[in-house]
C-alpha positions, 0 to 999 in steps of 0.5 A: 500500500502506497502512503504519502505524508506531507509535513512542514506547514504552518503560519508565516507572514508574507515574505516568509519561508517554509520547507515542506516535506513528503515522506513515502512508503510503498513507493520509490520516488526515484522511479515515479514522477511526483508533484506538489499540489495545493487546495486553497479554501473554497477552491479546486486543487491546483498543480504547483510543481513536478519532479519528473521521473526523468529528473526534469522539473516543472513549476506553476508560473506564479511560483517560479523563482519562489519555490524549489522542488527537490527529491532525496532518493536515499531518504525517499522524500520530496521537498518543496522550499517555499520562499517569499510566500504570498497570502495567495499561497495559503492552502493545504499542500499535498504531494502526489504520485502522478501515475495514480493521482494518489495524494497523501495527507496534506499540510496547511500553509497559512500566509498572513500578517 
């Protein structure tokens, strides 16, 4: 059984930073394309970034230059470094296995002064 667990969220002021992490079991991140998606209050899920199986990386335009996705194959973790956070980044963030669209438990990021 594949399980994904995101962590690292919290309350931060505009311009602040958080590092989100996703731990997986029953899945090898190095052989899967893995993404971060988010869901803001009252809105649909929004794709944020993908670390492709090939090693290439993609970002939502609004987070380019602010967010950095990374993968640690040895630890089987996926991370998202979020810098210069905006209030519009407030959402529950999830990691997702793209092949199955499986999302684990998310972590809440709140950007507010």
